[in-house]
mmCIF file of the N, C-alpha and C atoms, coordinates in Angstrom:
data_MODEL
# 
_entry.id   MODEL 
# 
loop_
_atom_site.group_PDB 
_atom_site.id 
_atom_site.type_symbol 
_atom_site.label_atom_id 
_atom_site.label_alt_id 
_atom_site.label_comp_id 
_atom_site.label_asym_id 
_atom_site.label_entity_id 
_atom_site.label_seq_id 
_atom_site.pdbx_PDB_ins_code 
_atom_site.Cartn_x 
_atom_site.Cartn_y 
_atom_site.Cartn_z 
_atom_site.occupancy 
_atom_site.B_iso_or_equiv 
_atom_site.pdbx_formal_charge 
_atom_site.auth_seq_id 
_atom_site.auth_comp_id 
_atom_site.auth_asym_id 
_atom_site.auth_atom_id 
_atom_site.pdbx_PDB_model_num 
ATOM 1   N N  . UNK A 1 1  ? 120.240 86.687  63.941  1.00 0.00 ? 1  UNK A N  1 
ATOM 2   C CA . UNK A 1 1  ? 118.802 86.562  63.872  1.00 0.00 ? 1  UNK A CA 1 
ATOM 3   C C  . UNK A 1 1  ? 118.331 87.283  62.602  1.00 0.00 ? 1  UNK A C  1 
ATOM 4   N N  . UNK A 1 2  ? 117.559 86.580  61.802  1.00 0.00 ? 2  UNK A N  1 
ATOM 5   C CA . UNK A 1 2  ? 117.077 87.163  60.542  1.00 0.00 ? 2  UNK A CA 1 
ATOM 6   C C  . UNK A 1 2  ? 115.884 88.078  60.801  1.00 0.00 ? 2  UNK A C  1 
ATOM 7   N N  . UNK A 1 3  ? 115.569 88.853  59.784  1.00 0.00 ? 3  UNK A N  1 
ATOM 8   C CA . UNK A 1 3  ? 114.417 89.750  59.892  1.00 0.00 ? 3  UNK A CA 1 
ATOM 9   C C  . UNK A 1 3  ? 113.126 88.967  60.105  1.00 0.00 ? 3  UNK A C  1 
ATOM 10  N N  . UNK A 1 4  ? 113.012 87.827  59.436  1.00 0.00 ? 4  UNK A N  1 
ATOM 11  C CA . UNK A 1 4  ? 111.805 87.014  59.593  1.00 0.00 ? 4  UNK A CA 1 
ATOM 12  C C  . UNK A 1 4  ? 111.664 86.522  61.026  1.00 0.00 ? 4  UNK A C  1 
ATOM 13  N N  . UNK A 1 5  ? 112.767 86.083  61.635  1.00 0.00 ? 5  UNK A N  1 
ATOM 14  C CA . UNK A 1 5  ? 112.742 85.638  63.035  1.00 0.00 ? 5  UNK A CA 1 
ATOM 15  C C  . UNK A 1 5  ? 112.342 86.789  63.957  1.00 0.00 ? 5  UNK A C  1 
ATOM 16  N N  . UNK A 1 6  ? 112.840 87.964  63.664  1.00 0.00 ? 6  UNK A N  1 
ATOM 17  C CA . UNK A 1 6  ? 112.510 89.133  64.477  1.00 0.00 ? 6  UNK A CA 1 
ATOM 18  C C  . UNK A 1 6  ? 111.023 89.461  64.358  1.00 0.00 ? 6  UNK A C  1 
ATOM 19  N N  . UNK A 1 7  ? 110.487 89.377  63.130  1.00 0.00 ? 7  UNK A N  1 
ATOM 20  C CA . UNK A 1 7  ? 109.059 89.649  62.932  1.00 0.00 ? 7  UNK A CA 1 
ATOM 21  C C  . UNK A 1 7  ? 108.189 88.625  63.666  1.00 0.00 ? 7  UNK A C  1 
ATOM 22  N N  . UNK A 1 8  ? 108.589 87.370  63.611  1.00 0.00 ? 8  UNK A N  1 
ATOM 23  C CA . UNK A 1 8  ? 107.843 86.325  64.318  1.00 0.00 ? 8  UNK A CA 1 
ATOM 24  C C  . UNK A 1 8  ? 107.876 86.602  65.817  1.00 0.00 ? 8  UNK A C  1 
ATOM 25  N N  . UNK A 1 9  ? 109.039 86.976  66.335  1.00 0.00 ? 9  UNK A N  1 
ATOM 26  C CA . UNK A 1 9  ? 109.165 87.285  67.754  1.00 0.00 ? 9  UNK A CA 1 
ATOM 27  C C  . UNK A 1 9  ? 108.272 88.470  68.132  1.00 0.00 ? 9  UNK A C  1 
ATOM 28  N N  . UNK A 1 10 ? 108.267 89.485  67.291  1.00 0.00 ? 10 UNK A N  1 
ATOM 29  C CA . UNK A 1 10 ? 107.417 90.655  67.549  1.00 0.00 ? 10 UNK A CA 1 
ATOM 30  C C  . UNK A 1 10 ? 105.945 90.268  67.495  1.00 0.00 ? 10 UNK A C  1 
ATOM 31  N N  . UNK A 1 11 ? 105.552 89.442  66.563  1.00 0.00 ? 11 UNK A N  1 
ATOM 32  C CA . UNK A 1 11 ? 104.153 89.006  66.454  1.00 0.00 ? 11 UNK A CA 1 
ATOM 33  C C  . UNK A 1 11 ? 103.738 88.200  67.690  1.00 0.00 ? 11 UNK A C  1 
ATOM 34  N N  . UNK A 1 12 ? 104.627 87.368  68.179  1.00 0.00 ? 12 UNK A N  1 
ATOM 35  C CA . UNK A 1 12 ? 104.332 86.590  69.391  1.00 0.00 ? 12 UNK A CA 1 
ATOM 36  C C  . UNK A 1 12 ? 104.153 87.528  70.583  1.00 0.00 ? 12 UNK A C  1 
ATOM 37  N N  . UNK A 1 13 ? 105.061 88.484  70.725  1.00 0.00 ? 13 UNK A N  1 
ATOM 38  C CA . UNK A 1 13 ? 104.943 89.442  71.824  1.00 0.00 ? 13 UNK A CA 1 
ATOM 39  C C  . UNK A 1 13 ? 103.665 90.264  71.703  1.00 0.00 ? 13 UNK A C  1 
ATOM 40  N N  . UNK A 1 14 ? 103.305 90.650  70.493  1.00 0.00 ? 14 UNK A N  1 
ATOM 41  C CA . UNK A 1 14 ? 102.082 91.422  70.274  1.00 0.00 ? 14 UNK A CA 1 
ATOM 42  C C  . UNK A 1 14 ? 100.846 90.598  70.661  1.00 0.00 ? 14 UNK A C  1 
ATOM 43  N N  . UNK A 1 15 ? 100.843 89.337  70.306  1.00 0.00 ? 15 UNK A N  1 
ATOM 44  C CA . UNK A 1 15 ? 99.717  88.471  70.657  1.00 0.00 ? 15 UNK A CA 1 
ATOM 45  C C  . UNK A 1 15 ? 99.574  88.362  72.173  1.00 0.00 ? 15 UNK A C  1 
ATOM 46  N N  . UNK A 1 16 ? 100.700 88.228  72.878  1.00 0.00 ? 16 UNK A N  1 
ATOM 47  C CA . UNK A 1 16 ? 100.663 88.172  74.340  1.00 0.00 ? 16 UNK A CA 1 
ATOM 48  C C  . UNK A 1 16 ? 100.162 89.488  74.920  1.00 0.00 ? 16 UNK A C  1 
ATOM 49  N N  . UNK A 1 17 ? 100.600 90.592  74.344  1.00 0.00 ? 17 UNK A N  1 
ATOM 50  C CA . UNK A 1 17 ? 100.147 91.905  74.814  1.00 0.00 ? 17 UNK A CA 1 
ATOM 51  C C  . UNK A 1 17 ? 98.644  92.071  74.599  1.00 0.00 ? 17 UNK A C  1 
ATOM 52  N N  . UNK A 1 18 ? 98.140  91.628  73.460  1.00 0.00 ? 18 UNK A N  1 
ATOM 53  C CA . UNK A 1 18 ? 96.702  91.716  73.191  1.00 0.00 ? 18 UNK A CA 1 
ATOM 54  C C  . UNK A 1 18 ? 95.905  90.883  74.187  1.00 0.00 ? 18 UNK A C  1 
ATOM 55  N N  . UNK A 1 19 ? 96.395  89.698  74.505  1.00 0.00 ? 19 UNK A N  1 
ATOM 56  C CA . UNK A 1 19 ? 95.727  88.852  75.509  1.00 0.00 ? 19 UNK A CA 1 
ATOM 57  C C  . UNK A 1 19 ? 95.726  89.536  76.877  1.00 0.00 ? 19 UNK A C  1 
ATOM 58  N N  . UNK A 1 20 ? 96.854  90.120  77.237  1.00 0.00 ? 20 UNK A N  1 
ATOM 59  C CA . UNK A 1 20 ? 96.962  90.800  78.521  1.00 0.00 ? 20 UNK A CA 1 
ATOM 60  C C  . UNK A 1 20 ? 96.011  91.998  78.583  1.00 0.00 ? 20 UNK A C  1 
ATOM 61  N N  . UNK A 1 21 ? 95.964  92.782  77.518  1.00 0.00 ? 21 UNK A N  1 
ATOM 62  C CA . UNK A 1 21 ? 95.075  93.942  77.483  1.00 0.00 ? 21 UNK A CA 1 
ATOM 63  C C  . UNK A 1 21 ? 93.625  93.492  77.588  1.00 0.00 ? 21 UNK A C  1 
ATOM 64  N N  . UNK A 1 22 ? 93.254  92.428  76.918  1.00 0.00 ? 22 UNK A N  1 
ATOM 65  C CA . UNK A 1 22 ? 91.886  91.912  76.993  1.00 0.00 ? 22 UNK A CA 1 
ATOM 66  C C  . UNK A 1 22 ? 91.562  91.435  78.405  1.00 0.00 ? 22 UNK A C  1 
ATOM 67  N N  . UNK A 1 23 ? 92.489  90.756  79.047  1.00 0.00 ? 23 UNK A N  1 
ATOM 68  C CA . UNK A 1 23 ? 92.285  90.300  80.424  1.00 0.00 ? 23 UNK A CA 1 
ATOM 69  C C  . UNK A 1 23 ? 92.123  91.484  81.376  1.00 0.00 ? 23 UNK A C  1 
ATOM 70  N N  . UNK A 1 24 ? 92.962  92.485  81.216  1.00 0.00 ? 24 UNK A N  1 
ATOM 71  C CA . UNK A 1 24 ? 92.863  93.665  82.072  1.00 0.00 ? 24 UNK A CA 1 
ATOM 72  C C  . UNK A 1 24 ? 91.562  94.419  81.818  1.00 0.00 ? 24 UNK A C  1 
ATOM 73  N N  . UNK A 1 25 ? 91.143  94.501  80.569  1.00 0.00 ? 25 UNK A N  1 
ATOM 74  C CA . UNK A 1 25 ? 89.887  95.155  80.230  1.00 0.00 ? 25 UNK A CA 1 
ATOM 75  C C  . UNK A 1 25 ? 88.712  94.437  80.889  1.00 0.00 ? 25 UNK A C  1 
ATOM 76  N N  . UNK A 1 26 ? 88.718  93.117  80.863  1.00 0.00 ? 26 UNK A N  1 
ATOM 77  C CA . UNK A 1 26 ? 87.654  92.341  81.495  1.00 0.00 ? 26 UNK A CA 1 
ATOM 78  C C  . UNK A 1 26 ? 87.641  92.567  83.000  1.00 0.00 ? 26 UNK A C  1 
ATOM 79  N N  . UNK A 1 27 ? 88.817  92.629  83.603  1.00 0.00 ? 27 UNK A N  1 
ATOM 80  C CA . UNK A 1 27 ? 88.911  92.852  85.039  1.00 0.00 ? 27 UNK A CA 1 
ATOM 81  C C  . UNK A 1 27 ? 88.385  94.245  85.401  1.00 0.00 ? 27 UNK A C  1 
ATOM 82  N N  . UNK A 1 28 ? 88.736  95.248  84.625  1.00 0.00 ? 28 UNK A N  1 
ATOM 83  C CA . UNK A 1 28 ? 88.246  96.607  84.876  1.00 0.00 ? 28 UNK A CA 1 
ATOM 84  C C  . UNK A 1 28 ? 86.728  96.644  84.747  1.00 0.00 ? 28 UNK A C  1 
ATOM 85  N N  . UNK A 1 29 ? 86.188  95.955  83.758  1.00 0.00 ? 29 UNK A N  1 
ATOM 86  C CA . UNK A 1 29 ? 84.732  95.911  83.557  1.00 0.00 ? 29 UNK A CA 1 
ATOM 87  C C  . UNK A 1 29 ? 84.043  95.279  84.776  1.00 0.00 ? 29 UNK A C  1 
ATOM 88  N N  . UNK A 1 30 ? 84.570  94.153  85.242  1.00 0.00 ? 30 UNK A N  1 
ATOM 89  C CA . UNK A 1 30 ? 83.987  93.472  86.399  1.00 0.00 ? 30 UNK A CA 1 
ATOM 90  C C  . UNK A 1 30 ? 84.080  94.342  87.654  1.00 0.00 ? 30 UNK A C  1 
ATOM 91  N N  . UNK A 1 31 ? 85.210  95.013  87.836  1.00 0.00 ? 31 UNK A N  1 
ATOM 92  C CA . UNK A 1 31 ? 85.356  95.880  88.997  1.00 0.00 ? 31 UNK A CA 1 
ATOM 93  C C  . UNK A 1 31 ? 84.401  97.067  88.917  1.00 0.00 ? 31 UNK A C  1 
ATOM 94  N N  . UNK A 1 32 ? 84.190  97.584  87.734  1.00 0.00 ? 32 UNK A N  1 
ATOM 95  C CA . UNK A 1 32 ? 83.255  98.689  87.548  1.00 0.00 ? 32 UNK A CA 1 
ATOM 96  C C  . UNK A 1 32 ? 81.837  98.262  87.916  1.00 0.00 ? 32 UNK A C  1 
ATOM 97  N N  . UNK A 1 33 ? 81.447  97.077  87.489  1.00 0.00 ? 33 UNK A N  1 
ATOM 98  C CA . UNK A 1 33 ? 80.124  96.561  87.854  1.00 0.00 ? 33 UNK A CA 1 
ATOM 99  C C  . UNK A 1 33 ? 80.007  96.387  89.361  1.00 0.00 ? 33 UNK A C  1 
ATOM 100 N N  . UNK A 1 34 ? 81.041  95.869  89.983  1.00 0.00 ? 34 UNK A N  1 
ATOM 101 C CA . UNK A 1 34 ? 81.018  95.657  91.438  1.00 0.00 ? 34 UNK A CA 1 
ATOM 102 C C  . UNK A 1 34 ? 80.945  96.994  92.170  1.00 0.00 ? 34 UNK A C  1 
ATOM 103 N N  . UNK A 1 35 ? 81.673  97.985  91.695  1.00 0.00 ? 35 UNK A N  1 
ATOM 104 C CA . UNK A 1 35 ? 81.625  99.314  92.303  1.00 0.00 ? 35 UNK A CA 1 
ATOM 105 C C  . UNK A 1 35 ? 80.215  99.874  92.195  1.00 0.00 ? 35 UNK A C  1 
ATOM 106 N N  . UNK A 1 36 ? 79.570  99.696  91.043  1.00 0.00 ? 36 UNK A N  1 
ATOM 107 C CA . UNK A 1 36 ? 78.186  100.158 90.875  1.00 0.00 ? 36 UNK A CA 1 
ATOM 108 C C  . UNK A 1 36 ? 77.262  99.484  91.890  1.00 0.00 ? 36 UNK A C  1 
ATOM 109 N N  . UNK A 1 37 ? 77.445  98.174  92.090  1.00 0.00 ? 37 UNK A N  1 
ATOM 110 C CA . UNK A 1 37 ? 76.630  97.444  93.058  1.00 0.00 ? 37 UNK A CA 1 
ATOM 111 C C  . UNK A 1 37 ? 76.867  97.972  94.470  1.00 0.00 ? 37 UNK A C  1 
ATOM 112 N N  . UNK A 1 38 ? 78.120  98.188  94.821  1.00 0.00 ? 38 UNK A N  1 
ATOM 113 C CA . UNK A 1 38 ? 78.448  98.673  96.165  1.00 0.00 ? 38 UNK A CA 1 
ATOM 114 C C  . UNK A 1 38 ? 77.925  100.088 96.389  1.00 0.00 ? 38 UNK A C  1 
ATOM 115 N N  . UNK A 1 39 ? 78.003  100.932 95.356  1.00 0.00 ? 39 UNK A N  1 
ATOM 116 C CA . UNK A 1 39 ? 77.463  102.286 95.491  1.00 0.00 ? 39 UNK A CA 1 
ATOM 117 C C  . UNK A 1 39 ? 75.954  102.242 95.723  1.00 0.00 ? 39 UNK A C  1 
ATOM 118 N N  . UNK A 1 40 ? 75.266  101.360 95.007  1.00 0.00 ? 40 UNK A N  1 
ATOM 119 C CA . UNK A 1 40 ? 73.821  101.226 95.204  1.00 0.00 ? 40 UNK A CA 1 
ATOM 120 C C  . UNK A 1 40 ? 73.529  100.730 96.615  1.00 0.00 ? 40 UNK A C  1 
ATOM 121 N N  . UNK A 1 41 ? 74.337  99.807  97.117  1.00 0.00 ? 41 UNK A N  1 
ATOM 122 C CA . UNK A 1 41 ? 74.144  99.280  98.466  1.00 0.00 ? 41 UNK A CA 1 
ATOM 123 C C  . UNK A 1 41 ? 74.365  100.382 99.509  1.00 0.00 ? 41 UNK A C  1 
ATOM 124 N N  . UNK A 1 42 ? 75.398  101.168 99.329  1.00 0.00 ? 42 UNK A N  1 
ATOM 125 C CA . UNK A 1 42 ? 75.682  102.256 100.263 1.00 0.00 ? 42 UNK A CA 1 
ATOM 126 C C  . UNK A 1 42 ? 74.551  103.280 100.230 1.00 0.00 ? 42 UNK A C  1 
ATOM 127 N N  . UNK A 1 43 ? 74.053  103.595 99.043  1.00 0.00 ? 43 UNK A N  1 
ATOM 128 C CA . UNK A 1 43 ? 72.941  104.543 98.936  1.00 0.00 ? 43 UNK A CA 1 
ATOM 129 C C  . UNK A 1 43 ? 71.712  104.002 99.655  1.00 0.00 ? 43 UNK A C  1 
ATOM 130 N N  . UNK A 1 44 ? 71.442  102.706 99.505  1.00 0.00 ? 44 UNK A N  1 
ATOM 131 C CA . UNK A 1 44 ? 70.314  102.092 100.197 1.00 0.00 ? 44 UNK A CA 1 
ATOM 132 C C  . UNK A 1 44 ? 70.481  102.126 101.705 1.00 0.00 ? 44 UNK A C  1 
ATOM 133 N N  . UNK A 1 45 ? 71.686  101.843 102.176 1.00 0.00 ? 45 UNK A N  1 
ATOM 134 C CA . UNK A 1 45 ? 71.949  101.899 103.614 1.00 0.00 ? 45 UNK A CA 1 
ATOM 135 C C  . UNK A 1 45 ? 71.828  103.321 104.149 1.00 0.00 ? 45 UNK A C  1 
ATOM 136 N N  . UNK A 1 46 ? 72.318  104.288 103.389 1.00 0.00 ? 46 UNK A N  1 
ATOM 137 C CA . UNK A 1 46 ? 72.212  105.687 103.814 1.00 0.00 ? 46 UNK A CA 1 
ATOM 138 C C  . UNK A 1 46 ? 70.749  106.094 103.899 1.00 0.00 ? 46 UNK A C  1 
ATOM 139 N N  . UNK A 1 47 ? 69.949  105.682 102.928 1.00 0.00 ? 47 UNK A N  1 
ATOM 140 C CA . UNK A 1 47 ? 68.520  105.991 102.955 1.00 0.00 ? 47 UNK A CA 1 
ATOM 141 C C  . UNK A 1 47 ? 67.845  105.320 104.143 1.00 0.00 ? 47 UNK A C  1 
ATOM 142 N N  . UNK A 1 48 ? 68.221  104.098 104.421 1.00 0.00 ? 48 UNK A N  1 
ATOM 143 C CA . UNK A 1 48 ? 67.672  103.368 105.575 1.00 0.00 ? 48 UNK A CA 1 
ATOM 144 C C  . UNK A 1 48 ? 68.004  104.102 106.875 1.00 0.00 ? 48 UNK A C  1 
ATOM 145 N N  . UNK A 1 49 ? 69.229  104.537 107.011 1.00 0.00 ? 49 UNK A N  1 
ATOM 146 C CA . UNK A 1 49 ? 69.652  105.261 108.213 1.00 0.00 ? 49 UNK A CA 1 
ATOM 147 C C  . UNK A 1 49 ? 68.897  106.582 108.318 1.00 0.00 ? 49 UNK A C  1 
ATOM 148 N N  . UNK A 1 50 ? 68.776  107.289 107.201 1.00 0.00 ? 50 UNK A N  1 
ATOM 149 C CA . UNK A 1 50 ? 68.045  108.555 107.197 1.00 0.00 ? 50 UNK A CA 1 
ATOM 150 C C  . UNK A 1 50 ? 66.588  108.355 107.611 1.00 0.00 ? 50 UNK A C  1 
ATOM 151 N N  . UNK A 1 51 ? 65.975  107.324 107.081 1.00 0.00 ? 51 UNK A N  1 
ATOM 152 C CA . UNK A 1 51 ? 64.574  107.030 107.397 1.00 0.00 ? 51 UNK A CA 1 
ATOM 153 C C  . UNK A 1 51 ? 64.417  106.693 108.878 1.00 0.00 ? 51 UNK A C  1 
ATOM 154 N N  . UNK A 1 52 ? 65.304  105.872 109.399 1.00 0.00 ? 52 UNK A N  1 
ATOM 155 C CA . UNK A 1 52 ? 65.218  105.492 110.812 1.00 0.00 ? 52 UNK A CA 1 
ATOM 156 C C  . UNK A 1 52 ? 65.532  106.662 111.731 1.00 0.00 ? 52 UNK A C  1 
ATOM 157 N N  . UNK A 1 53 ? 66.422  107.539 111.345 1.00 0.00 ? 53 UNK A N  1 
ATOM 158 C CA . UNK A 1 53 ? 66.768  108.693 112.171 1.00 0.00 ? 53 UNK A CA 1 
ATOM 159 C C  . UNK A 1 53 ? 65.596  109.661 112.238 1.00 0.00 ? 53 UNK A C  1 
ATOM 160 N N  . UNK A 1 54 ? 64.819  109.775 111.175 1.00 0.00 ? 54 UNK A N  1 
ATOM 161 C CA . UNK A 1 54 ? 63.689  110.693 111.135 1.00 0.00 ? 54 UNK A CA 1 
ATOM 162 C C  . UNK A 1 54 ? 62.489  110.152 111.918 1.00 0.00 ? 54 UNK A C  1 
ATOM 163 N N  . UNK A 1 55 ? 62.424  108.852 112.089 1.00 0.00 ? 55 UNK A N  1 
ATOM 164 C CA . UNK A 1 55 ? 61.278  108.274 112.786 1.00 0.00 ? 55 UNK A CA 1 
ATOM 165 C C  . UNK A 1 55 ? 61.408  108.401 114.302 1.00 0.00 ? 55 UNK A C  1 
ATOM 166 N N  . UNK A 1 56 ? 62.486  108.955 114.773 1.00 0.00 ? 56 UNK A N  1 
ATOM 167 C CA . UNK A 1 56 ? 62.664  109.179 116.205 1.00 0.00 ? 56 UNK A CA 1 
ATOM 168 C C  . UNK A 1 56 ? 63.269  107.976 116.883 1.00 0.00 ? 56 UNK A C  1 
ATOM 169 N N  . UNK A 1 57 ? 63.440  108.093 118.193 1.00 0.00 ? 57 UNK A N  1 
ATOM 170 C CA . UNK A 1 57 ? 64.049  106.965 118.917 1.00 0.00 ? 57 UNK A CA 1 
ATOM 171 C C  . UNK A 1 57 ? 63.137  105.749 118.869 1.00 0.00 ? 57 UNK A C  1 
ATOM 172 N N  . UNK A 1 58 ? 63.728  104.648 118.642 1.00 0.00 ? 58 UNK A N  1 
ATOM 173 C CA . UNK A 1 58 ? 62.976  103.405 118.544 1.00 0.00 ? 58 UNK A CA 1 
ATOM 174 C C  . UNK A 1 58 ? 63.388  102.442 119.616 1.00 0.00 ? 58 UNK A C  1 
ATOM 175 N N  . UNK A 1 59 ? 63.043  101.208 119.449 1.00 0.00 ? 59 UNK A N  1 
ATOM 176 C CA . UNK A 1 59 ? 63.354  100.193 120.454 1.00 0.00 ? 59 UNK A CA 1 
ATOM 177 C C  . UNK A 1 59 ? 64.847  100.033 120.710 1.00 0.00 ? 59 UNK A C  1 
ATOM 178 N N  . UNK A 1 60 ? 65.682  100.406 119.761 1.00 0.00 ? 60 UNK A N  1 
ATOM 179 C CA . UNK A 1 60 ? 67.116  100.258 119.966 1.00 0.00 ? 60 UNK A CA 1 
ATOM 180 C C  . UNK A 1 60 ? 67.612  101.209 121.056 1.00 0.00 ? 60 UNK A C  1 
ATOM 181 N N  . UNK A 1 61 ? 66.919  102.324 121.264 1.00 0.00 ? 61 UNK A N  1 
ATOM 182 C CA . UNK A 1 61 ? 67.358  103.302 122.253 1.00 0.00 ? 61 UNK A CA 1 
ATOM 183 C C  . UNK A 1 61 ? 66.716  103.086 123.618 1.00 0.00 ? 61 UNK A C  1 
ATOM 184 N N  . UNK A 1 62 ? 65.808  102.170 123.713 1.00 0.00 ? 62 UNK A N  1 
ATOM 185 C CA . UNK A 1 62 ? 65.137  101.897 124.985 1.00 0.00 ? 62 UNK A CA 1 
ATOM 186 C C  . UNK A 1 62 ? 65.937  100.861 125.766 1.00 0.00 ? 62 UNK A C  1 
ATOM 187 N N  . UNK A 1 63 ? 65.929  100.962 127.090 1.00 0.00 ? 63 UNK A N  1 
ATOM 188 C CA . UNK A 1 63 ? 66.641  99.951  127.875 1.00 0.00 ? 63 UNK A CA 1 
ATOM 189 C C  . UNK A 1 63 ? 65.930  98.605  127.763 1.00 0.00 ? 63 UNK A C  1 
ATOM 190 N N  . UNK A 1 64 ? 66.634  97.536  127.938 1.00 0.00 ? 64 UNK A N  1 
ATOM 191 C CA . UNK A 1 64 ? 66.004  96.217  127.890 1.00 0.00 ? 64 UNK A CA 1 
ATOM 192 C C  . UNK A 1 64 ? 64.937  96.089  128.975 1.00 0.00 ? 64 UNK A C  1 
ATOM 193 N N  . UNK A 1 65 ? 63.973  95.208  128.819 1.00 0.00 ? 65 UNK A N  1 
ATOM 194 C CA . UNK A 1 65 ? 62.858  95.075  129.756 1.00 0.00 ? 65 UNK A CA 1 
ATOM 195 C C  . UNK A 1 65 ? 63.282  94.722  131.174 1.00 0.00 ? 65 UNK A C  1 
ATOM 196 N N  . UNK A 1 66 ? 64.423  94.116  131.373 1.00 0.00 ? 66 UNK A N  1 
ATOM 197 C CA . UNK A 1 66 ? 64.819  93.699  132.723 1.00 0.00 ? 66 UNK A CA 1 
ATOM 198 C C  . UNK A 1 66 ? 65.350  94.843  133.570 1.00 0.00 ? 66 UNK A C  1 
ATOM 199 N N  . UNK A 1 67 ? 65.394  96.068  133.060 1.00 0.00 ? 67 UNK A N  1 
ATOM 200 C CA . UNK A 1 67 ? 65.858  97.208  133.863 1.00 0.00 ? 67 UNK A CA 1 
ATOM 201 C C  . UNK A 1 67 ? 64.721  97.849  134.583 1.00 0.00 ? 67 UNK A C  1 
# 
């Protein structure tokens, strides 16, 4: 195998590595955005629970009307 063939092989491998790194970077970015969305959702749910807990027992704690 000549030096030129080796360089071409290395360039091909480098191009594949660059594509892979770009794909992984995009995936990490998308997952980061999704994590941000989920954290906001959890914070909203926690606030909702806190608000409902402070308002005292509500209809959920009362027995159904047929009792």
